[in-house]
Every structure is written in C-alpha cells, then in structure tokens.
C-alpha positions as CSV (number, residue, x, y, z in Angstrom):
1,X,-227.7,47.7,80.0
2,X,-228.4,48.6,84.1
3,X,-226.0,49.9,86.7
4,X,-226.9,49.0,90.0
5,X,-226.9,51.2,92.9
6,X,-224.6,50.6,95.9
7,X,-227.9,50.7,97.7
8,X,-229.7,48.0,95.7
9,X,-226.2,46.1,96.3
10,X,-226.8,46.2,100.1
11,X,-230.3,45.3,100.0
12,X,-229.4,42.5,97.4
13,X,-227.5,41.0,100.7
14,X,-230.0,41.4,103.5
15,X,-233.5,40.7,101.4
16,X,-231.9,37.1,99.9
17,X,-233.0,38.0,96.3
18,X,-230.3,37.6,94.0
19,X,-228.5,39.7,90.5
20,X,-229.8,36.9,88.3
21,X,-233.4,37.4,89.9
22,X,-233.2,40.9,89.9
23,X,-231.8,40.9,86.0
24,X,-235.2,38.5,85.1
25,X,-237.9,41.0,86.1
26,X,-235.9,44.5,84.2
27,X,-234.8,42.0,81.1
28,X,-238.7,40.8,81.2
29,X,-237.5,37.3,81.1
30,X,-240.7,36.7,83.4
31,X,-243.9,37.6,83.6
32,X,-243.6,41.6,85.0
33,X,-245.7,44.7,85.8
34,X,-244.3,48.3,85.3
35,X,-246.1,50.8,86.7
36,X,-244.9,55.0,87.0
37,X,-243.4,55.8,90.4
38,X,-245.6,57.9,92.0
39,X,-243.2,60.0,93.6
40,X,-241.0,60.8,91.5
41,X,-241.4,61.1,87.4
42,X,-238.3,59.3,86.4
43,X,-238.9,55.9,88.8
44,X,-240.7,53.0,87.4
45,X,-241.5,50.2,89.4
46,X,-241.2,46.5,88.3
47,X,-243.0,43.9,89.9
48,X,-242.3,40.2,89.6
49,X,-242.4,36.5,90.6
50,X,-238.9,34.5,90.1
51,X,-238.1,30.8,92.0
52,X,-241.5,31.8,94.1
53,X,-240.3,35.0,95.7
54,X,-242.3,38.2,94.9
55,X,-239.9,41.0,94.1
56,X,-240.3,45.1,93.5
57,X,-237.5,46.6,91.5
58,X,-237.5,50.8,91.3
59,X,-235.3,51.5,88.9
60,X,-235.0,54.8,86.8
61,X,-235.8,55.0,83.4
62,X,-233.5,57.6,82.6
63,X,-230.4,56.3,83.6
64,X,-231.5,52.6,84.0
65,X,-230.0,52.4,87.6
66,X,-231.4,50.0,90.1
67,X,-232.2,52.2,92.6
68,X,-233.0,49.4,95.4
69,X,-235.6,46.0,95.5
70,X,-238.0,44.3,98.4
71,X,-240.0,42.0,98.3
72,X,-244.1,42.6,97.3
73,X,-246.2,43.4,100.2
74,X,-249.1,41.4,100.5
75,X,-252.0,43.8,98.8
76,X,-249.6,44.0,95.7
77,X,-248.8,40.3,95.4
78,X,-253.1,39.9,95.0
79,X,-253.1,42.5,92.2
80,X,-250.0,41.1,90.7
81,X,-251.5,37.8,90.6
82,X,-255.1,39.3,89.7
83,X,-254.1,41.0,86.7
84,X,-251.2,38.5,85.7
85,X,-253.9,35.6,85.7
86,X,-256.3,38.7,83.6
87,X,-253.3,38.6,81.2
88,X,-252.1,42.2,81.6
89,X,-248.2,41.7,81.4
90,X,-245.8,44.6,80.5
91,X,-244.6,43.0,77.0
C-alpha cells in the first residue's frame, strides 16, 4: 500500500499529473525503470510513461511513501526510451 506525502499532493495539483497516473507507474502497470537514489539510500526513482506523459516518481522504499513527482527531463526521456526499446524494464 502506498502513502502520499503532503508534498506530492501539492505537486499533483501543480504539475497536471493524476493519482491514477502515479499509481500506474509505482504499481508497474506500465513500462517502468527503477533506479536507486544517489543521495538517499532509502529512495528509489520510478521512471514511466502514462498518457504520453514522461513522469518521475520519487519513492521511499522502506515506508512506501510517495515523496514527489515531476516530468522527466529531456535527457531522462532519451535514456528511458532507449532502455525501453532495448527491453530493459522493471519486472
């Protein structure tokens, strides 16, 4: 079960990303890539595309707390598309 931080709820309103889109990514309902966070050992970065939106969800893997979201940067989109094309997805 996922919990939503106050911060992510603010970002949902600001960034035109829905709860359903976020859940599609963290529940692995779409192709995703999960990368461990570099600054915090408890954080994973979930990259996914839902409704043609390239989204990054920051998740605390120990608490299942969804911390924040943003749209992927241009270079992240390119890497994501290349990795998905090469079949490197999270199972």
